[in-house]
ZATORTI-523046 format. One record per residue (C-alpha): x, z negated, y negated. Coordinates in Angstrom, 1 decimal, padded with zeros to 4 digits. Example, Ala and Ser with C-alpha at 12.3 -4.5 7.8 and 13.67 -1.06 7.14 Angstrom:
2
+--------+--------+--------+
|      X |      Z |      Y |
+--------+--------+--------+
|  012.3 | -007.8 |  004.5 |
|  013.7 | -007.1 |  001.1 |
+--------+--------+--------+
***
This chain:
502
+--------+--------+--------+
|      X |      Z |      Y |
+--------+--------+--------+
|  000.1 |  000.1 |  000.0 |
|  003.1 | -000.5 | -002.2 |
|  003.4 |  003.3 | -002.4 |
| -000.1 |  003.7 | -003.4 |
|  000.1 |  001.2 | -006.3 |
|  003.3 |  003.1 | -007.6 |
|  001.4 |  006.2 | -008.0 |
| -001.5 |  004.6 | -009.8 |
| -002.0 |  003.0 | -013.2 |
| -002.9 | -000.7 | -013.7 |
| -006.5 |  000.5 | -013.9 |
| -006.2 |  002.0 | -010.5 |
| -006.2 |  005.7 | -011.5 |
| -004.3 |  008.3 | -009.6 |
| -001.0 |  009.4 | -011.5 |
| -000.2 |  013.1 | -010.5 |
|  003.1 |  013.2 | -012.2 |
|  004.4 |  010.2 | -010.4 |
|  003.1 |  011.5 | -007.0 |
|  004.8 |  014.8 | -007.5 |
|  008.1 |  013.2 | -008.4 |
|  007.9 |  011.0 | -005.1 |
|  006.8 |  014.1 | -003.2 |
|  009.7 |  016.1 | -004.5 |
|  012.1 |  013.4 | -003.4 |
|  010.6 |  013.2 |  000.0 |
|  011.1 |  017.0 |  000.5 |
|  014.8 |  016.7 | -000.6 |
|  015.2 |  014.0 |  001.9 |
|  013.7 |  016.0 |  004.7 |
|  015.9 |  019.0 |  003.8 |
|  019.1 |  016.9 |  004.2 |
|  018.0 |  016.0 |  007.6 |
|  017.4 |  019.8 |  008.6 |
|  020.5 |  021.8 |  009.4 |
|  021.0 |  024.7 |  006.9 |
|  019.4 |  028.0 |  007.9 |
|  021.5 |  030.9 |  008.8 |
|  022.0 |  033.5 |  006.3 |
|  023.9 |  036.2 |  008.1 |
|  024.0 |  038.9 |  005.3 |
|  025.3 |  036.3 |  002.7 |
|  027.9 |  035.2 |  005.2 |
|  029.1 |  038.8 |  005.3 |
|  029.4 |  038.7 |  001.5 |
|  031.2 |  035.4 |  001.5 |
|  033.7 |  036.6 |  004.1 |
|  034.1 |  040.1 |  002.2 |
|  034.7 |  038.5 | -001.1 |
|  036.5 |  035.3 |  000.0 |
|  034.2 |  033.2 | -002.0 |
|  030.6 |  032.5 | -002.4 |
|  029.4 |  035.5 | -004.5 |
|  026.5 |  033.5 | -006.3 |
|  028.1 |  034.0 | -009.7 |
|  029.3 |  037.6 | -009.4 |
|  027.7 |  040.1 | -011.6 |
|  025.5 |  043.0 | -010.4 |
|  025.4 |  046.4 | -012.0 |
|  022.5 |  048.8 | -011.1 |
|  021.4 |  052.3 | -011.7 |
|  018.0 |  053.8 | -010.8 |
|  017.9 |  057.6 | -009.7 |
|  015.1 |  060.1 | -009.1 |
|  014.5 |  060.5 | -005.4 |
|  015.8 |  064.0 | -005.2 |
|  019.3 |  062.5 | -005.8 |
|  019.4 |  061.0 | -002.4 |
|  021.2 |  063.7 | -000.5 |
|  023.7 |  063.9 | -003.3 |
|  024.3 |  060.1 | -003.4 |
|  024.7 |  060.1 |  000.6 |
|  027.3 |  062.9 |  000.5 |
|  029.1 |  061.0 | -002.2 |
|  029.1 |  057.7 | -000.4 |
|  030.2 |  059.4 |  003.0 |
|  033.2 |  060.8 |  001.0 |
|  034.2 |  057.3 | -000.2 |
|  033.4 |  055.6 |  003.1 |
|  035.7 |  058.0 |  005.0 |
|  038.4 |  058.0 |  002.4 |
|  038.5 |  054.2 |  002.0 |
|  037.3 |  052.8 |  005.4 |
|  034.2 |  051.1 |  004.0 |
|  031.9 |  049.2 |  006.4 |
|  028.1 |  050.2 |  006.3 |
|  025.6 |  047.5 |  007.4 |
|  021.9 |  048.3 |  007.6 |
|  019.1 |  046.1 |  006.2 |
|  015.4 |  045.9 |  007.5 |
|  013.2 |  048.3 |  005.6 |
|  010.6 |  045.6 |  005.4 |
|  012.7 |  043.9 |  002.6 |
|  011.4 |  046.6 |  000.3 |
|  007.9 |  045.0 |  000.3 |
|  009.3 |  042.0 | -001.5 |
|  009.2 |  042.6 | -005.3 |
|  012.0 |  040.0 | -005.7 |
|  014.5 |  041.7 | -003.4 |
|  017.7 |  042.8 | -004.9 |
|  021.5 |  042.6 | -004.4 |
|  021.3 |  039.3 | -006.4 |
|  018.8 |  037.9 | -003.8 |
|  021.2 |  038.8 | -001.0 |
|  024.2 |  037.3 | -002.7 |
|  022.5 |  033.9 | -003.4 |
|  020.1 |  034.1 | -000.4 |
|  017.3 |  033.3 | -002.9 |
|  014.8 |  034.8 | -000.6 |
|  015.0 |  031.8 |  001.8 |
|  014.3 |  029.7 | -001.4 |
|  011.3 |  031.7 | -001.9 |
|  009.9 |  031.3 |  001.7 |
|  011.1 |  034.6 |  003.0 |
|  013.3 |  034.7 |  006.2 |
|  017.1 |  035.4 |  005.4 |
|  018.0 |  039.1 |  005.9 |
|  020.0 |  040.1 |  009.0 |
|  022.3 |  043.0 |  009.7 |
|  020.4 |  045.8 |  011.6 |
|  021.3 |  049.3 |  012.7 |
|  021.4 |  051.6 |  009.6 |
|  018.0 |  053.5 |  009.5 |
|  018.3 |  057.1 |  008.3 |
|  015.7 |  059.7 |  007.0 |
|  016.2 |  063.4 |  007.3 |
|  016.1 |  064.9 |  003.7 |
|  016.1 |  068.6 |  003.0 |
|  019.2 |  070.1 |  001.7 |
|  018.3 |  073.7 |  002.3 |
|  015.4 |  075.8 |  003.7 |
|  016.5 |  075.1 |  007.1 |
|  019.0 |  072.2 |  006.7 |
|  018.6 |  068.4 |  006.6 |
|  021.0 |  065.5 |  006.0 |
|  020.5 |  062.0 |  007.4 |
|  020.2 |  059.7 |  004.4 |
|  020.4 |  055.8 |  004.7 |
|  017.3 |  054.2 |  003.6 |
|  018.5 |  050.7 |  003.1 |
|  022.1 |  049.9 |  003.5 |
|  024.9 |  047.7 |  002.3 |
|  028.5 |  049.2 |  001.9 |
|  031.5 |  046.7 |  001.9 |
|  034.8 |  048.0 |  000.9 |
|  037.5 |  047.8 | -002.0 |
|  037.6 |  049.6 | -005.1 |
|  040.5 |  049.6 | -007.9 |
|  039.1 |  051.6 | -010.7 |
|  039.5 |  055.4 | -011.4 |
|  041.0 |  056.4 | -008.0 |
|  040.2 |  053.4 | -005.9 |
|  044.0 |  053.1 | -004.8 |
|  046.9 |  050.7 | -005.1 |
|  047.3 |  046.9 | -005.4 |
|  044.5 |  046.7 | -008.0 |
|  041.8 |  047.2 | -005.5 |
|  039.3 |  044.4 | -005.4 |
|  036.3 |  043.8 | -003.0 |
|  032.9 |  045.3 | -003.9 |
|  029.6 |  045.6 | -002.2 |
|  027.2 |  048.4 | -003.0 |
|  023.5 |  048.4 | -001.8 |
|  021.4 |  051.7 | -001.7 |
|  017.8 |  051.4 | -001.3 |
|  015.5 |  054.4 | -001.1 |
|  012.1 |  054.3 | -002.7 |
|  008.9 |  054.0 | -000.6 |
|  005.7 |  054.8 | -002.7 |
|  003.9 |  052.0 | -000.6 |
|  006.4 |  049.4 | -001.6 |
|  006.7 |  047.4 | -005.0 |
|  009.7 |  049.6 | -006.0 |
|  007.9 |  053.0 | -005.9 |
|  009.7 |  056.1 | -005.0 |
|  012.8 |  055.9 | -007.0 |
|  016.3 |  055.4 | -005.5 |
|  018.2 |  052.3 | -006.5 |
|  021.9 |  051.7 | -006.4 |
|  023.4 |  048.2 | -007.0 |
|  027.1 |  047.2 | -007.1 |
|  028.3 |  043.6 | -006.9 |
|  031.9 |  042.9 | -008.1 |
|  033.9 |  040.2 | -009.6 |
|  034.5 |  042.5 | -012.7 |
|  031.6 |  044.4 | -014.3 |
|  034.1 |  047.1 | -015.4 |
|  034.9 |  047.7 | -011.8 |
|  031.2 |  048.2 | -010.8 |
|  030.6 |  050.4 | -013.8 |
|  033.6 |  052.5 | -012.8 |
|  032.5 |  052.9 | -009.1 |
|  028.9 |  054.0 | -010.4 |
|  030.7 |  056.4 | -012.6 |
|  032.8 |  058.0 | -009.9 |
|  029.8 |  058.3 | -007.7 |
|  028.0 |  060.2 | -010.5 |
|  030.9 |  062.6 | -010.8 |
|  030.9 |  063.2 | -007.0 |
|  027.2 |  063.5 | -006.8 |
|  027.4 |  066.3 | -009.4 |
|  030.4 |  068.0 | -007.5 |
|  028.6 |  067.8 | -004.2 |
|  025.1 |  068.6 | -005.5 |
|  023.0 |  070.2 | -002.7 |
|  020.7 |  071.9 | -005.3 |
|  023.5 |  074.0 | -006.9 |
|  023.0 |  077.8 | -006.5 |
|  019.6 |  077.4 | -004.6 |
|  016.0 |  078.4 | -005.6 |
|  013.9 |  075.3 | -006.1 |
|  010.2 |  074.3 | -006.9 |
|  008.8 |  071.0 | -007.5 |
|  006.5 |  069.1 | -004.9 |
|  004.2 |  066.4 | -006.2 |
|  002.9 |  063.5 | -004.2 |
| -000.5 |  061.9 | -004.4 |
|  001.2 |  059.0 | -006.3 |
|  002.6 |  061.4 | -008.9 |
|  006.2 |  061.4 | -008.1 |
|  008.1 |  064.6 | -007.3 |
|  010.5 |  065.9 | -005.0 |
|  012.3 |  069.4 | -004.9 |
|  011.5 |  072.0 | -002.3 |
|  013.9 |  074.9 | -001.4 |
|  012.3 |  078.2 | -001.8 |
|  013.2 |  081.0 |  000.7 |
|  013.1 |  084.3 | -001.3 |
|  013.8 |  087.8 |  000.0 |
|  016.8 |  089.7 | -001.2 |
|  015.8 |  092.4 | -003.3 |
|  018.0 |  095.4 | -003.9 |
|  018.0 |  097.3 | -007.2 |
|  016.6 |  100.1 | -005.6 |
|  013.4 |  098.3 | -004.7 |
|  012.5 |  097.4 | -008.2 |
|  010.3 |  100.5 | -009.1 |
|  010.5 |  100.4 | -013.0 |
|  011.3 |  102.9 | -015.7 |
|  014.9 |  103.1 | -016.2 |
|  014.8 |  101.8 | -019.8 |
|  012.7 |  098.7 | -018.8 |
|  015.0 |  097.8 | -016.0 |
|  018.0 |  098.3 | -018.0 |
|  016.6 |  095.9 | -020.7 |
|  015.9 |  093.2 | -018.2 |
|  019.4 |  093.6 | -016.7 |
|  021.2 |  093.6 | -020.0 |
|  019.5 |  090.4 | -021.1 |
|  020.2 |  088.3 | -017.9 |
|  022.8 |  090.0 | -015.5 |
|  024.7 |  091.4 | -018.5 |
|  025.1 |  088.3 | -020.6 |
|  026.1 |  086.5 | -017.5 |
|  029.0 |  088.8 | -017.0 |
|  030.1 |  088.4 | -020.4 |
|  029.4 |  084.7 | -020.9 |
|  033.1 |  083.8 | -021.5 |
|  033.6 |  086.4 | -024.2 |
|  030.2 |  085.5 | -025.9 |
|  031.3 |  081.8 | -026.1 |
|  034.7 |  082.6 | -027.4 |
|  033.1 |  084.4 | -030.3 |
|  030.8 |  081.5 | -031.0 |
|  027.6 |  083.2 | -029.9 |
|  025.0 |  081.6 | -027.8 |
|  024.3 |  082.5 | -024.4 |
|  021.1 |  080.6 | -023.9 |
|  018.3 |  083.1 | -023.8 |
|  014.7 |  083.8 | -023.0 |
|  013.0 |  086.7 | -021.3 |
|  009.3 |  087.4 | -021.4 |
|  007.9 |  089.8 | -018.7 |
|  004.3 |  090.7 | -019.5 |
|  001.8 |  092.9 | -018.2 |
| -001.3 |  093.5 | -015.8 |
| -001.4 |  091.7 | -012.7 |
|  000.3 |  093.2 | -009.6 |
|  002.7 |  095.3 | -011.5 |
|  005.8 |  093.5 | -010.3 |
|  006.8 |  090.6 | -012.6 |
|  007.5 |  088.2 | -009.9 |
|  009.3 |  090.8 | -008.0 |
|  011.7 |  091.4 | -011.1 |
|  012.3 |  087.7 | -011.0 |
|  013.2 |  087.8 | -007.3 |
|  015.6 |  090.8 | -008.0 |
|  017.2 |  088.8 | -010.8 |
|  017.7 |  085.8 | -008.5 |
|  019.4 |  088.2 | -005.8 |
|  021.6 |  089.7 | -008.5 |
|  022.9 |  086.4 | -009.6 |
|  023.4 |  084.4 | -006.5 |
|  025.5 |  081.6 | -007.9 |
|  022.9 |  080.7 | -010.5 |
|  020.5 |  077.8 | -009.8 |
|  016.8 |  079.0 | -010.1 |
|  014.0 |  076.4 | -010.8 |
|  010.3 |  078.0 | -010.4 |
|  007.5 |  076.4 | -012.1 |
|  004.0 |  077.5 | -011.7 |
|  001.8 |  077.3 | -014.6 |
| -000.5 |  074.8 | -012.9 |
|  000.7 |  071.3 | -012.0 |
|  004.4 |  072.2 | -011.8 |
|  004.4 |  072.4 | -015.7 |
|  004.4 |  068.5 | -015.7 |
|  008.0 |  068.7 | -014.3 |
|  009.2 |  070.8 | -017.1 |
|  011.4 |  068.1 | -018.4 |
|  013.0 |  067.5 | -015.0 |
|  013.3 |  071.3 | -014.4 |
|  015.3 |  071.8 | -017.8 |
|  017.3 |  068.8 | -017.0 |
|  018.2 |  070.1 | -013.7 |
|  019.1 |  073.5 | -015.1 |
|  021.3 |  071.9 | -017.7 |
|  023.3 |  069.8 | -015.1 |
|  023.5 |  072.8 | -012.6 |
|  024.3 |  075.7 | -015.0 |
|  024.5 |  078.6 | -014.8 |
|  020.9 |  078.3 | -014.1 |
|  017.4 |  080.1 | -014.4 |
|  014.3 |  078.4 | -015.2 |
|  011.3 |  080.6 | -014.3 |
|  007.9 |  079.7 | -015.7 |
|  005.2 |  081.8 | -014.1 |
|  001.9 |  082.4 | -015.8 |
|  003.0 |  080.8 | -019.0 |
| -000.3 |  081.6 | -020.6 |
| -001.9 |  078.9 | -018.8 |
|  000.0 |  076.2 | -021.0 |
|  001.4 |  078.3 | -024.0 |
| -001.8 |  079.8 | -025.2 |
| -002.6 |  080.4 | -028.8 |
| -003.1 |  077.1 | -030.5 |
| -005.6 |  078.3 | -033.1 |
| -008.2 |  079.3 | -030.4 |
| -011.4 |  077.3 | -031.3 |
| -011.8 |  074.0 | -029.5 |
| -008.1 |  074.0 | -028.2 |
| -006.5 |  071.5 | -030.7 |
| -003.1 |  070.5 | -030.0 |
| -001.2 |  071.3 | -026.7 |
|  001.4 |  068.9 | -025.9 |
|  002.7 |  070.7 | -022.9 |
|  003.3 |  073.8 | -025.2 |
|  005.3 |  071.5 | -027.7 |
|  007.3 |  070.1 | -024.7 |
|  008.1 |  073.8 | -023.6 |
|  009.3 |  074.6 | -027.1 |
|  011.3 |  071.3 | -027.5 |
|  012.9 |  071.7 | -024.0 |
|  013.8 |  075.3 | -025.1 |
|  015.2 |  074.2 | -028.4 |
|  017.0 |  071.1 | -027.0 |
|  019.7 |  073.0 | -025.0 |
|  022.8 |  073.6 | -026.6 |
|  023.9 |  077.1 | -027.7 |
|  026.5 |  077.3 | -025.1 |
|  024.2 |  076.3 | -022.4 |
|  024.2 |  079.2 | -019.7 |
|  020.4 |  078.8 | -019.0 |
|  018.0 |  081.7 | -018.9 |
|  014.3 |  081.2 | -019.4 |
|  012.2 |  083.8 | -017.7 |
|  008.4 |  083.6 | -018.6 |
|  005.8 |  085.8 | -017.1 |
|  002.3 |  086.3 | -018.3 |
| -000.8 |  088.7 | -017.6 |
| -002.2 |  087.8 | -021.0 |
|  000.2 |  088.4 | -023.8 |
| -002.5 |  088.0 | -026.2 |
| -003.0 |  084.4 | -025.5 |
|  000.5 |  083.4 | -026.1 |
|  001.6 |  081.0 | -028.8 |
|  003.3 |  083.3 | -031.6 |
|  006.1 |  080.7 | -032.0 |
|  007.0 |  081.0 | -028.3 |
|  006.8 |  084.8 | -028.1 |
|  008.4 |  085.8 | -031.4 |
|  010.8 |  083.3 | -032.6 |
|  014.4 |  084.1 | -031.8 |
|  016.3 |  081.5 | -029.8 |
|  013.1 |  080.9 | -027.7 |
|  012.2 |  084.4 | -026.6 |
|  014.7 |  087.0 | -027.5 |
|  013.7 |  089.8 | -025.2 |
|  010.3 |  091.0 | -024.1 |
|  009.6 |  093.7 | -021.5 |
|  006.1 |  095.1 | -020.8 |
|  005.8 |  095.7 | -016.9 |
|  003.3 |  098.5 | -017.1 |
|  001.2 |  100.1 | -014.4 |
|  003.4 |  102.5 | -012.7 |
|  003.5 |  106.1 | -014.1 |
|  003.5 |  109.1 | -011.8 |
|  007.3 |  109.0 | -011.2 |
|  007.2 |  105.3 | -010.3 |
|  004.1 |  105.7 | -008.1 |
|  005.9 |  108.4 | -006.2 |
|  008.9 |  106.0 | -005.7 |
|  006.6 |  103.2 | -004.5 |
|  005.2 |  105.4 | -001.8 |
|  008.5 |  106.3 | -000.8 |
|  009.6 |  102.8 | -000.6 |
|  006.5 |  101.4 |  001.2 |
|  006.5 |  104.2 |  003.7 |
|  010.2 |  104.3 |  004.4 |
|  011.0 |  103.8 |  008.0 |
|  007.2 |  104.5 |  009.1 |
|  007.0 |  107.5 |  011.6 |
|  005.1 |  110.2 |  009.8 |
|  005.2 |  108.6 |  006.4 |
|  007.0 |  111.3 |  004.6 |
|  004.7 |  113.9 |  006.0 |
|  001.5 |  111.9 |  005.0 |
|  002.9 |  111.5 |  001.5 |
|  003.4 |  115.2 |  001.3 |
|  000.1 |  116.1 |  002.6 |
| -002.3 |  113.7 |  000.9 |
| -002.6 |  113.8 | -002.9 |
| -001.6 |  110.2 | -003.1 |
|  000.5 |  110.2 | -006.4 |
| -002.4 |  111.9 | -008.4 |
| -005.1 |  109.8 | -006.7 |
| -003.7 |  106.5 | -007.5 |
| -003.3 |  107.0 | -011.3 |
| -004.1 |  103.6 | -013.1 |
| -003.4 |  101.3 | -010.1 |
| -000.6 |  098.7 | -009.8 |
|  002.4 |  098.4 | -007.5 |
|  000.5 |  095.7 | -005.5 |
| -002.5 |  098.1 | -004.9 |
|  000.0 |  100.7 | -003.5 |
|  001.6 |  098.3 | -001.2 |
| -001.7 |  097.2 |  000.1 |
| -002.9 |  100.8 |  000.7 |
|  000.1 |  101.5 |  002.8 |
| -000.4 |  098.3 |  004.9 |
| -004.0 |  099.3 |  005.6 |
| -003.0 |  102.9 |  006.5 |
| -000.6 |  101.4 |  009.0 |
| -003.3 |  099.1 |  010.4 |
| -005.6 |  102.2 |  010.7 |
| -002.9 |  104.0 |  012.5 |
| -002.3 |  101.1 |  014.9 |
| -006.0 |  100.8 |  015.6 |
| -006.1 |  104.5 |  016.8 |
| -004.0 |  103.2 |  019.8 |
| -001.9 |  106.3 |  020.0 |
|  001.4 |  104.2 |  020.1 |
|  002.5 |  100.9 |  018.7 |
| -000.3 |  099.1 |  020.4 |
|  000.3 |  095.7 |  021.7 |
| -001.5 |  092.4 |  022.4 |
|  000.3 |  090.8 |  019.3 |
|  002.6 |  088.7 |  021.6 |
|  005.4 |  091.2 |  021.7 |
|  007.4 |  093.7 |  019.6 |
|  005.9 |  097.1 |  019.4 |
|  007.1 |  100.4 |  017.9 |
|  005.6 |  101.1 |  014.5 |
|  002.5 |  103.6 |  014.6 |
|  002.7 |  107.0 |  013.4 |
|  000.9 |  107.3 |  010.0 |
| -000.8 |  110.5 |  009.3 |
| -002.4 |  111.9 |  006.2 |
| -005.9 |  111.0 |  007.3 |
| -005.1 |  107.3 |  007.8 |
| -003.8 |  107.1 |  004.2 |
| -006.9 |  109.0 |  002.9 |
| -009.2 |  106.6 |  004.9 |
| -007.5 |  103.5 |  003.4 |
| -007.7 |  104.9 | -000.2 |
| -011.3 |  105.7 |  000.3 |
| -012.0 |  102.2 |  001.6 |
| -010.3 |  100.6 | -001.3 |
| -011.9 |  102.9 | -003.8 |
| -015.1 |  101.6 | -002.5 |
| -014.0 |  097.9 | -002.5 |
| -015.6 |  095.3 | -004.6 |
| -014.8 |  095.1 | -008.3 |
| -013.1 |  091.5 | -007.5 |
| -010.9 |  093.0 | -004.8 |
| -009.9 |  095.8 | -007.0 |
| -009.0 |  093.5 | -009.9 |
| -007.0 |  091.4 | -007.6 |
| -005.0 |  094.4 | -006.4 |
| -004.5 |  095.7 | -010.1 |
| -006.8 |  098.5 | -009.8 |
| -009.3 |  097.3 | -012.3 |
| -012.9 |  096.4 | -011.6 |
| -014.7 |  099.6 | -012.4 |
| -016.5 |  101.7 | -009.9 |
| -014.5 |  104.8 | -011.0 |
| -013.1 |  106.7 | -008.0 |
| -009.4 |  106.6 | -007.8 |
| -009.4 |  110.1 | -006.5 |
| -011.2 |  111.3 | -009.8 |
| -014.4 |  112.3 | -008.0 |
| -016.7 |  109.9 | -009.6 |
+--------+--------+--------+
***
């Protein structure tokens, strides 16, 4: 009863503060009777540093998740060169909002009621580093080694511990990538992070690739590697003057970039390709990608991808020479004076990103649009943003002939069918996409005849022989197609006969 009297007032009222003090003393006494809990990871750090690491500073850096393979390559390089040890940590630790390198060093997680982390096998996830390539990247790992500053060599080396934690959108930390360095000297930790940044840039898996942005349901993004066909110059069917202008502003400036820089001239440039649907604007971009294979290309569609514009330009700046392709730019950069539009923050961002690059940045902006009249004049006319514009027109007679020759090349009977059927005259006013689809349908009709080339779809077959009547029949079917289909194929939506008979 004495203890009860000690936590009550003279009037017999309960005294919470006094009870709390006595309960705290009771818990402290119990803890002295309980053997200390094992803290295996902290014990590793104590052994590595030769002292308790409780007071050592931690320097951290947060990276976008696409940097994960670059960081992995840089760490593997350092691990191989300096014999660092790699220890895995349970991925479940990412669920704790207080988890960090500092928590490992001080074993604070045990104080908070969480179990002390234990070493586990390193868990890796395959991350794309090319269209058909992956790299196993550590998800949550502790690297133990020594670092001595700039080169990491010599007697000045001191113990360091580095933790990599890949993001998980379901966890407290989100999808970003975290790197934390524990060292006795903050300058050593900062130097190690700086060297890792340099090696990430040198080993960057995105350099020279064709990329697009992929968005998750939580709003974060990743990079996807695009596989584009190689397009030879002979496959680009345009009037010579138009193709020459495109090449001079892209390939030509790239060839003479050093001379332009030496003369104090800017090499940042913008190219606008405009014209009806299906005329080959995207095909021209694919050709430029083939003709400049060392140039990193970032492709952004005018839809959701436009929200990654800032990241795309930053990527191009870091990986130059680069090309940023913004398709269907009219979806974002339309005329601001149109009734009801008001301001367009995405348009302002596009202009600012283009203006923000240095004059010596070897970055090509290629914009495509089907509706030039909707473009913002400040984008389409102002030098330094767009300084070359080429109209990709519907193919003239010569180009239509070359298109038929291109798409019928290698098809048995194709040359004869082209000579017999009045295809060039009958297709006036259609797009390159229309002619490509016309040839495809003619080949399908020839295959359906079953004379040769027939198969069950499971094995290879010889190409069927296309005759003039196959092409004529395909042309008639497309001529009678719906206005919607004709518009999609670049033939207009009218019911006018392509052959000129109606």
